C-alpha positions in Angstrom: -17.1 11.0 4.3 -13.4 10.8 3.6 -11.1 13.0 5.5 -7.4 13.6 6.1 -6.1 11.4 8.7 -3.8 12.8 11.4 -0.4 11.1 11.8 -0.2 9.0 14.9 3.5 10.0 15.3 4.6 13.0 17.3 7.0 15.6 15.8 10.0 13.9 17.4 9.0 10.4 16.2 10.2 9.2 12.8 7.9 6.6 11.1 10.9 5.2 9.2 12.8 4.6 12.4 9.7 3.0 13.9 9.4 0.6 10.9 13.1 -0.2 11.1 12.7 -0.9 14.9 9.8 -3.2 14.3 11.6 -5.1 11.6 14.7 -5.3 13.7 12.7 -6.7 16.6 11.2 -9.3 14.2 14.7 -10.2 13.1 15.9 -10.6 16.7 12.9 -12.8 17.4 13.9 -15.2 14.7 17.5 -15.1 15.9 18.9 -13.3 12.9 19.4 -9.7 14.2 20.4 -6.9 11.9 23.7 -5.2 12.2 23.9 -1.4 12.6 24.9 -1.1 8.9 21.9 -3.1 7.8 19.6 -0.8 9.9 21.2 2.2 8.2 20.6 0.7 4.8 16.9 0.2 5.6 16.4 3.7 6.8 18.4 5.3 4.0 16.6 6.9 1.0 16.5 4.8 -2.2 19.4 5.9 -4.4 19.3 5.1 -8.1 22.2 2.9 -9.1 22.9 1.8 -5.5 21.4 -1.6 -4.7 20.7 -3.5 -1.5 22.8 -6.8 -1.2 20.6 -9.6 -2.5 21.0 -11.8 0.6 19.9 -9.0 2.9 17.1 -8.0 0.6 15.6 -11.5 0.7 16.0 -11.7 4.5 14.3 -8.4 5.0 11.5 -9.2 2.5 10.8 -12.5 4.3 10.6 -10.8 7.7 8.3 -8.1 6.3 6.1 -10.7 4.8 5.9 -12.5 8.2 5.0 -9.2 10.0 2.3 -8.3 7.5 0.8 -11.8 7.6 0.7 -11.8 11.4 -0.9 -8.3 11.5 -3.5 -9.4 8.9 -4.4 -12.5 10.8 -4.6 -10.7 14.1 -6.5 -7.8 12.5 -4.1 -5.4 14.0 -5.3 -2.6 11.6 -6.8 -0.8 14.6 -3.3 -0.1 15.9 -2.2 3.1 14.1 1.5 2.4 14.7 1.7 -1.2 13.5 4.0 -2.0 10.6 1.4 -1.9 7.8 -0.2 1.4 9.0 3.2 3.0 9.5 3.9 2.5 5.8 1.5 5.3 5.0 3.5 7.8 7.0 7.0 6.5 6.4 7.2 7.4 2.7 6.0 11.0 3.0 9.2 13.1 3.0 11.4 10.7 1.0 11.4 7.1 -0.2 13.5 4.9 2.2 14.6 1.4 1.4 12.3 -0.2 4.0 9.3 1.4 2.3 10.5 0.2 -1.1 11.0 -3.4 0.2 7.6 -3.4 1.9 5.9 -2.2 -1.3 7.6 -5.0 -3.2 6.4 -7.6 -0.7 2.8 -6.3 -0.9 2.7 -6.2 -4.7 4.3 -9.6 -5.1 1.8 -11.0 -2.6 -1.1 -9.6 -4.5 0.1 -10.9 -7.8 0.6 -14.4 -6.4 -2.8 -14.5 -4.7 -4.7 -12.8 -7.5 -8.1 -11.4 -7.1 -10.8 -13.7 -5.8 -13.3 -15.0 -8.4 -16.9 -13.9 -7.9 -19.6 -16.6 -7.9 -23.4 -16.7 -8.1 -25.2 -13.7 -6.9 -22.1 -11.6 -6.4 -21.1 -12.2 -10.0 -24.5 -11.3 -11.3 -24.6 -8.1 -9.1 -21.2 -7.1 -10.4 -22.2 -7.6 -14.0 -25.4 -5.7 -13.5 -23.6 -2.8 -11.9 -21.1 -2.7 -14.8 -23.9 -2.7 -17.4 -25.8 0.0 -15.4 -22.7 2.2 -15.2 -22.1 1.8 -19.0 -25.8 2.7 -19.6 -25.5 5.8 -17.3 -22.4 7.0 -19.1 -24.1 6.7 -22.5 -27.2 8.6 -21.3 -25.0 11.3 -19.8 -23.1 11.7 -23.1 -26.4 12.0 -25.0 -27.7 14.6 -22.5 -24.4 16.5 -22.8 -24.6 16.5 -26.6 -28.3 17.7 -26.5 -27.4 20.5 -24.1 -24.5 21.7 -26.2 -26.6 21.4 -29.3 -29.3 23.6 -27.7 -26.8 26.1 -26.5 -24.8 26.5 -29.8 -27.8 26.0 -32.2 -29.1 29.5 -31.6 -26.1 31.2 -33.2 
């Protein structure tokens, strides 16, 4: 059963600041620390017409990609406050630049990788499920037409 997840952040903790801190830590680890102005840019809400400098944008996206790959390889999804999981909570009140950059990295990565191709039994099972769903939809439509015909035929 699906439910509403509770935020792992306390009231005084800001998920955006947490993401900026994690990214800043990663930048410091690769010996290219962010300036205070760059940290402010990351935490600031996306403003139409105002763009992030391209050099800084590429640097941040590269660091975000490194963090996400490391978390994926380490299967750190159990940590509710890791970079990837924090993304869910950081974009709630507004849409900060760090969230926009992270979403760009994620969507670019998925478009490069593409979806895996199914083979053998998985391919057959997928096709059978697709045909079964289509058949179920057609039967449901016929049933709906028959019910409406019975209801409105007695007028």
